[in-house]
C-alpha positions in Angstrom: 94.8 107.2 108.8 93.6 108.3 112.3 91.0 106.5 114.6 88.1 108.9 113.2 85.2 107.4 111.2 86.1 108.9 107.9 89.6 107.6 107.8 88.4 104.0 109.3 85.9 104.0 106.5 88.8 104.7 104.0 90.8 101.9 105.7 87.9 99.4 105.4 87.7 100.1 101.7 91.7 99.8 101.2 92.7 97.6 103.9 94.9 95.5 101.5 97.1 98.3 101.2 97.2 99.3 104.9 99.6 97.1 106.8 100.9 99.2 109.7 99.6 99.9 113.0 101.0 102.5 115.3 100.2 102.7 119.0 101.6 105.5 121.3 102.1 104.4 124.9 101.3 107.1 127.4 102.3 106.7 131.1 100.1 108.4 133.6 101.5 109.5 136.8 100.5 111.7 139.8 102.6 113.6 142.2 105.9 114.7 141.4 106.0 112.9 137.9 102.6 114.3 137.0 104.1 117.1 134.8 106.6 114.8 133.2 103.9 112.3 132.3 102.0 115.2 130.6 105.0 116.3 128.7 105.5 112.8 127.4 101.8 112.8 126.2 102.1 115.9 124.5 105.4 115.1 122.6 104.4 111.6 121.5 101.0 112.9 120.4 102.6 115.5 118.2 105.1 113.2 116.8 102.5 110.3 116.1 100.1 112.8 114.4 102.7 114.2 112.2 104.0 110.8 111.3 100.4 109.7 110.5 100.3 112.6 108.1 103.3 111.3 106.4 102.1 107.8 105.9 98.4 108.4 105.3 97.3 105.4 103.3 100.0 103.0 104.6 99.2 103.1 108.4 96.4 103.4 111.0 97.3 105.6 114.2 95.2 103.9 116.8 94.1 105.3 120.0 97.0 105.7 122.5 97.5 103.0 125.0 97.5 104.9 128.5 98.4 103.1 131.7 99.1 103.9 135.3 102.9 104.4 135.8 103.4 102.6 139.1 105.9 100.0 139.8 105.8 96.9 137.7 105.3 96.7 134.1 103.5 93.2 134.1 99.9 94.4 133.6 100.6 97.1 131.0 102.8 94.5 129.0 100.0 91.8 129.3 97.5 94.2 128.0 99.8 95.3 125.1 100.5 91.8 124.2 96.5 91.4 123.7 96.6 94.5 121.6 99.2 92.6 119.4 97.3 89.6 119.2 94.4 91.4 117.9 96.2 93.4 115.5 97.8 90.4 113.9 94.5 88.8 113.7 93.3 91.7 111.7 96.2 91.2 109.0 98.5 94.3 110.5 101.9 93.0 109.4 103.8 95.6 111.0 103.3 96.9 114.5 105.0 100.1 116.0 104.8 101.3 119.5 106.1 104.8 120.1 106.8 106.0 123.7 109.1 108.3 125.8 108.8 105.9 128.7 112.0 104.3 129.2 110.7 101.5 131.0 109.2 100.0 128.0 112.8 99.3 126.8 113.2 96.6 129.5 110.0 94.9 128.1 111.0 95.2 124.2 112.0 91.5 123.9 108.5 90.5 124.9 106.9 92.3 122.2 106.7 91.3 118.5 106.1 94.8 117.3 108.8 97.4 117.0 109.4 99.5 120.1 110.4 103.0 119.2 111.7 105.0 122.2 112.0 108.6 121.8 113.6 110.6 124.6 111.3 113.4 125.9 112.0 116.7 124.5 110.6 119.7 126.6 108.3 121.3 124.0 106.6 123.7 126.7 109.6 126.0 126.7 109.5 126.3 122.8 107.5 128.7 120.6 105.5 127.2 117.9 108.1 127.2 115.1 110.6 125.7 117.2 108.3 122.8 117.9 107.4 122.2 114.3 110.9 122.2 113.5 111.9 119.9 116.1 109.1 117.5 115.5 109.7 117.6 111.7 113.3 116.3 112.4 112.0 113.5 114.8 109.6 112.5 112.3 112.3 112.1 109.5 114.3 110.0 111.6 111.2 107.7 112.1 110.4 107.7 108.5 113.9 106.2 108.0 113.3 103.6 110.8 109.6 102.7 109.2 110.9 102.2 105.8 113.8 100.1 107.0 111.4 97.7 108.9 109.2 97.5 106.0 111.9 96.4 103.8 113.3 93.9 106.4 109.7 92.3 106.8 108.6 92.1 103.0 
């Protein structure tokens, strides 16, 4: 379910079956890193949207968490921990963060949700069929990770 009114209404009516929250983590950079930041956003957005289609009825794809990528990760981590507290208070048993920003890997132990780091794939140089194929194969890998985490935490 996406963060749109119709899907949220479905969630409200069936929330006992929806136990998983997915939050994409998008760095925003300027200068020389701006294009890479935009590429990360594009890749993770395509990936999470396709993942949501596969697991509609089990997960809510929340709005992405965007943050300025400059130096330390203290503030983004603090804000993400607040997201975690709110999600848990609202009965989401499984929380997944998906990003291409490798800086989050150093923060993983501070999070109770599962951090899924996906290496950035340069989609801008691919035609549409190549993109669909590549995203599809990435989603299959993520599906396996999701089902494994769900089994571990039953």
